C-alpha angles and dihedrals in degrees: 000000000000088000090053090048094052091044091053093044089057091047094050089046091054094047089047092052095043089049092052091050095051088046091050093052092048093050095044094046089048090051098044098052089081095049100037117123095200135029121201134197122185136173115227112220131141124044129185123202121214109175128065089233092063095055100043087113092031098123089058095052104122099211097040118149095201135036095260098043096243090133118042145152116247105182124204150108131270119194125186144174124216119201114196115230129192120212121152117240090005116115091212109110105165143024115217133208114195137187123178133180124184147137114270130218092283092047092252126135116271141157148145147224117222137185124176146128121270125222113204123210119187116220100172138337086277105034130060138175124220122196118189135176133170149115115319132189107209125188140174138169108274120275092201086092086077118087096213093047114111112204110213094182098253094125124050125231133188140185092216104038119054091340116214090019132104117219143177141177111232142174101241142145143155142241115237125202107200130195114195109222088173138336089275100039131053127174112220138200114188132196110203111193122208094176140219087017112038146356118207129196132214133184131198144096142290122214135195106250 
């Protein structure tokens, strides 16, 4: 009995913490829309799998580009807000709030909320690199519906919070290659690492808000 009480306390605690995080993202994103300096839209498209774990169901991936599902298309949309910050002798130039929604390898709904600083590195007067890292709440429709899927416990799953979804709080980010078409418009290609398993790609633009 004591074991069950402790177990349910841990479950309730995790649900409470995750709910606070999601609420925090929603409130902060809503608040920062008005004060954002840049607004970005990118199309998620190509994903490459690196680990054997990530292609256990590879032959079943509906948008695979090869027989084993190592290379696939994961279509979706990423939207983000960049807020410029000014600190002397600190390379951090922006804070970013991101929301993405896409179809994953098995054609199920997935997405993430992300917040983190961005470090800017100027390559030329037209090209720039952005490096970012920060807390990310990732979610996807549960893969436990597939018979051949082996759940290793990496993702959390709950009957009362995001039912039928798997989710995880991660430390994640991206690398942006930016081309300055003008001071107001930049074209962007993003590399979104989910190492050691996958790396995804996105392409779009970033405009001065």
